[in-house]
N, C-alpha and C positions, 0 to 999 in steps of 0.2 A: 863451239862455233861451226867446226867442220861437220859435226853430226847434223846440225840444223840444215846446213848448206847441202848435205847429201840427201836429206829428205826432200828438199825442194828441187834439186838438180840431180837426177839419178845418174847422170853421166859421171859425176864425181865418185860414184861407187867403184869405178874402175881404177882409181888412182892408187898408187902405192904410197907408202908412208914417205919415201924419198920425194915423190912428185908433190905430195902435200907440203912438205918442207920447203920445196922450191917456190911453190905458189905463194905461201905465207911470207917467205923471205923477200920475194919480189914485191909483194904488196907493202911490206914494211919499208923497203927501199924507196918505193914510190911515195909513200907517205912522208918519210924523212926528207927526201929531196924536194917534195912539194912544199913542205914547211919552210925549208931554207930558201926556195924561190920566193914564197910569200913574204918572208922576212926582208929579203933583199929588195924586192919590188916595192914594199911599203917604205923602206928607208930612202930609196931613190926617188920615190913619188913625192916625198915631202919637199924636195928641192925643185921639182918641176912646176912651172907656172900653172896655176889652177885652170886656166883656159885651155890648156893641152892635156891635162891629166887623163881625161877619159879616152882620148884618142891614142895615147901612147902607152897606157898601162898594159893592155894585152900584149903589145909588141915587146915591151920591157920584160914581162913575165916570160914570154916565149924565148927571148934572147937569154935570159938567165938560166932557164930550163935547159936549153941546147947547150950552153956552155958548161954547166954542171954535168950533163950527160956525157960530154966529150971528155971532161977532165977525169971524172971517175970511171969512165968506160962502162957506163951503165947501159945495157941493152936489154930491154924486157923481152924482145923476141928470142934473143939468144938465151935468156934465162929460162924461158919456156921450151927450149929445145928446137926452136924454129930457126933454120939457117937463113940468114940475110946477107946477101952479097951486093955491093960492098958493105962492110960493117958500119960505115958512117951513116948509112940510111937508118940502121937500127938506133943509133945514137940520136939522130935528128928526130925521129918519131918518138922516142923515149923522152927527149927534152921537151917536145910539145906536150907530151902526157904529163910531165912534171908541171908545166905551166897551167894545164887545165886542172891539175890537182890542186894547185895553189888557189885557183879561183873557187873551186869547190870548198876548199878549206876555209877560205875567207867568207863564203856564204854561210857555212855552217856556224862560224863564230858569230856572225851577225844574227842568225836565227836564235842561237842560244842566248845571246845578250838581249834580244827582244822578248824572249819568253821568260827571262829571269824577272822576278818581281822586283820593283824599284823599292828603295828605302822610304820614299815619301808616302807610300800606301799604308 
């Protein structure tokens, strides 16, 4: 995967193995936390009145993402070596990224389920 990325993005040629590990680890954390946010959002969404679901779902996902980022002290800027002061801003932005990742993850699942052939055919 890194080899393909290096062919497409020449700037990646200058990364050390340690920097590559940091990037991969950060992306894995983003994916895992996004899946957790998606799971929690879907569970809470089931108890919300259907008339308000579409309005509150993004806010709910953002809230879960921000809470998770603060609890686990996950800061993507810090992971990439970018100093952010105060650190809570890093957690806030990372939490919002977690919620965006949850939306992306949900869309990918919908796309895969739509592409899967049905048993009736």
